[in-house]
C-alpha positions as CSV (number, residue, x, y, z in Angstrom):
1,M,-62.1,4.5,102.9
2,E,-63.5,1.6,102.0
3,T,-66.9,3.3,101.1
4,G,-64.4,5.2,98.4
5,A,-62.8,1.9,97.0
6,A,-66.3,0.5,96.9
7,G,-67.9,3.0,94.7
8,S,-65.0,3.2,93.0
9,G,-66.1,-0.5,92.0
10,G,-69.0,0.5,91.1
11,D,-68.0,3.0,88.6
12,D,-65.8,1.1,86.8
13,F,-68.5,-2.0,86.3
14,S,-71.2,0.4,85.1
15,S,-68.7,2.3,82.8
16,G,-67.5,-1.2,81.4
17,F,-71.2,-2.8,81.2
18,P,-72.3,-0.7,77.9
19,F,-69.4,-2.1,76.2
20,S,-69.4,-5.3,77.0
21,V,-73.4,-5.4,75.7
22,V,-72.4,-3.3,72.6
23,S,-69.5,-6.0,72.3
24,Q,-72.0,-8.8,73.0
25,W,-74.5,-7.7,70.5
26,N,-71.7,-6.9,68.1
27,F,-70.5,-10.7,68.3
28,A,-74.5,-11.8,67.9
29,V,-74.5,-9.9,64.6
30,S,-71.6,-11.3,62.8
31,R,-71.9,-14.7,63.8
32,R,-74.9,-14.2,62.7
33,Y,-74.5,-12.7,59.8
34,Q,-71.6,-15.5,58.8
35,Y,-74.2,-18.3,59.1
36,L,-76.5,-16.2,56.4
37,L,-73.5,-16.2,54.1
38,D,-72.5,-20.0,54.1
39,K,-76.2,-20.2,54.0
40,S,-75.7,-18.7,51.1
41,T,-72.5,-20.6,49.3
42,P,-74.5,-23.0,47.7
43,H,-77.4,-21.0,46.2
44,V,-75.1,-19.6,43.0
45,L,-77.8,-18.4,41.0
46,R,-79.6,-17.2,43.4
47,R,-76.5,-15.3,45.1
48,W,-76.1,-13.7,41.4
49,I,-79.3,-12.9,40.6
50,S,-79.1,-10.9,44.0
51,F,-76.4,-8.7,42.3
52,A,-77.8,-7.9,39.4
53,V,-80.6,-6.3,42.0
54,I,-78.1,-4.6,43.8
55,A,-76.1,-3.5,40.5
56,A,-79.6,-2.1,38.7
57,V,-80.4,-0.3,41.6
58,Y,-77.3,1.1,41.5
59,V,-76.9,2.3,37.6
60,I,-80.6,3.5,38.3
61,R,-80.3,5.8,40.6
62,V,-76.9,7.0,38.5
63,V,-78.5,7.4,36.2
64,F,-81.2,9.6,38.1
65,I,-79.2,12.0,39.6
66,Q,-76.5,12.5,37.3
67,G,-73.7,12.1,38.9
68,F,-71.0,10.4,41.4
69,Y,-69.1,9.1,38.0
70,I,-65.6,8.9,39.6
71,V,-67.5,7.1,42.0
72,S,-68.8,4.4,39.4
73,Y,-64.8,5.2,37.4
74,G,-63.2,3.5,40.9
75,L,-66.0,0.8,41.2
76,G,-65.1,-0.3,37.6
77,I,-61.5,-0.5,38.2
78,Y,-61.9,-2.5,40.9
79,I,-64.3,-4.5,38.9
80,L,-61.9,-5.5,36.4
81,N,-59.4,-6.0,39.1
82,L,-61.6,-8.7,40.6
83,L,-62.3,-9.8,37.2
84,I,-59.1,-11.1,36.5
85,A,-58.3,-12.2,39.5
86,F,-61.3,-14.7,38.6
87,L,-60.2,-15.8,35.6
88,S,-56.3,-16.3,36.5
89,P,-55.1,-19.7,37.9
90,Q,-53.9,-19.6,41.9
91,V,-50.4,-20.7,40.4
92,D,-49.4,-18.7,37.5
93,P,-48.0,-21.2,35.0
94,E,-45.1,-18.8,33.9
95,I,-43.7,-18.9,37.2
96,Q,-44.2,-22.3,37.7
97,D,-42.6,-22.8,34.6
98,L,-39.9,-21.1,36.4
99,T,-39.3,-22.8,39.1
100,D,-40.8,-26.2,39.3
101,G,-42.1,-27.2,35.5
102,P,-45.9,-26.7,34.5
103,T,-48.9,-27.0,36.4
104,L,-51.6,-27.1,33.9
105,P,-52.0,-30.2,31.4
106,T,-51.1,-28.7,27.8
107,R,-51.5,-32.2,26.3
108,G,-54.9,-34.6,26.0
109,S,-52.9,-36.7,27.2
110,E,-51.4,-35.9,30.2
111,E,-53.0,-35.8,33.1
112,F,-56.0,-34.6,34.4
113,R,-56.0,-31.5,37.0
114,P,-58.8,-29.1,38.2
115,F,-58.8,-25.8,37.5
116,V,-58.4,-23.6,41.1
117,R,-59.0,-19.9,41.2
118,R,-57.0,-17.3,42.5
119,L,-60.1,-15.5,43.8
120,P,-63.2,-18.7,44.2
121,E,-66.3,-18.0,43.2
122,F,-67.6,-16.7,46.4
123,K,-65.1,-14.8,46.9
124,F,-65.6,-12.4,43.3
125,W,-69.5,-12.6,43.9
126,Y,-69.0,-11.1,47.6
127,S,-66.5,-8.5,46.7
128,I,-68.0,-7.3,43.8
129,T,-71.8,-7.1,45.9
130,K,-70.3,-5.6,48.6
131,A,-68.3,-2.9,47.0
132,F,-71.6,-2.4,44.7
133,C,-73.5,-1.7,48.3
134,I,-70.5,0.7,49.4
135,A,-71.0,2.5,46.1
136,F,-74.5,3.0,46.2
137,V,-74.0,4.0,50.2
138,M,-71.5,6.8,49.1
139,T,-74.0,8.4,46.1
140,F,-75.4,10.1,49.5
141,F,-72.3,12.1,49.9
142,S,-72.3,14.8,48.1
143,V,-68.6,15.0,49.4
144,F,-67.9,11.8,46.2
145,D,-69.8,14.0,43.7
146,V,-66.6,15.0,42.0
147,P,-67.6,17.4,38.7
148,V,-65.3,15.2,36.0
149,F,-66.0,14.9,32.2
150,W,-67.4,11.0,32.0
151,P,-67.1,10.0,28.7
152,V,-63.4,10.7,29.5
153,L,-63.3,8.2,31.8
154,L,-66.1,5.7,30.2
155,F,-63.4,5.6,27.4
156,Y,-60.3,5.5,29.4
157,W,-62.4,2.3,31.8
158,L,-62.8,0.2,28.0
159,M,-59.6,1.1,26.9
160,L,-57.8,-0.2,29.8
161,F,-60.6,-3.2,29.8
162,T,-59.4,-4.3,26.3
163,L,-55.8,-4.4,27.1
164,T,-56.5,-5.9,29.9
165,M,-58.5,-8.7,28.8
166,K,-56.4,-9.3,25.6
167,K,-53.1,-9.9,28.1
168,Q,-55.1,-12.1,30.0
169,I,-56.7,-13.8,26.8
170,L,-53.4,-14.9,24.8
171,H,-51.8,-15.6,28.7
172,M,-54.8,-18.3,28.8
173,V,-54.0,-19.4,25.3
174,K,-50.0,-19.5,25.9
175,Y,-50.7,-21.5,28.6
176,K,-54.0,-24.1,27.3
177,Y,-56.1,-23.0,30.6
178,V,-60.0,-22.3,30.5
179,P,-61.4,-20.9,33.1
180,F,-65.0,-21.7,33.2
181,S,-66.3,-25.4,33.6
182,F,-68.7,-25.6,31.1
183,G,-68.6,-28.3,28.5
184,K,-65.4,-30.1,30.3
185,Q,-65.3,-33.6,31.5
186,R,-66.8,-34.9,34.6
187,Y,-65.6,-37.6,36.4
188,T,-67.3,-40.0,38.6
189,G,-65.4,-42.3,39.4
190,K,-67.4,-44.3,36.9
191,K,-66.8,-45.6,33.3
192,V,-66.4,-42.3,31.3
193,V,-69.2,-43.4,27.9
194,S,-67.7,-42.4,24.6
195,A,-70.3,-41.1,22.0
196,D,-68.9,-43.3,20.0
197,N,-69.9,-46.3,21.8
198,A,-72.9,-45.0,22.9
199,S,-74.2,-45.6,19.6
200,L,-73.6,-48.8,19.3
201,P,-76.8,-51.4,19.2
202,R,-76.2,-54.1,22.6
203,D,-76.8,-57.1,22.7
């Protein structure tokens, strides 16, 4: 009986050993992957260049094989949703007006409030890059190559993009916010010198 019990314990150890190895390997890979993502965070230009390369590879493959248009259409809808979230504030001013009052300045004399996106730039880059990678892998499986008339899908997507962006732009104009920081005044803690004062001669 003791021999059987010992043998049973050895079987449990041997059966659990491969699972433990796979779990440790998966943890190591996930940790390394997260480390690389954290290291790439400040390199905005390099990240978007890598995305452009991945997107170009996907486009070339779809054009070359002349198929998987339904995959491209789904990818376009997903990208449109990401873009709207990227251009939208974290707190919708229209909803905020009904509760606590406006959160974004509507006049130049009001307090400066930085624009906080609903979808941060890094998450936007990561999501759109992952979407292109998944779509690229899907082009190797014929089950996703549904025969469709692609000009209709393209026209429908362009109409949807136009209407969605028009609504977003009207929302930006109504609540007077710009989701980009190009040309905006930066506050560094020092006295800001205007262009008129800078042109005056110094004693």
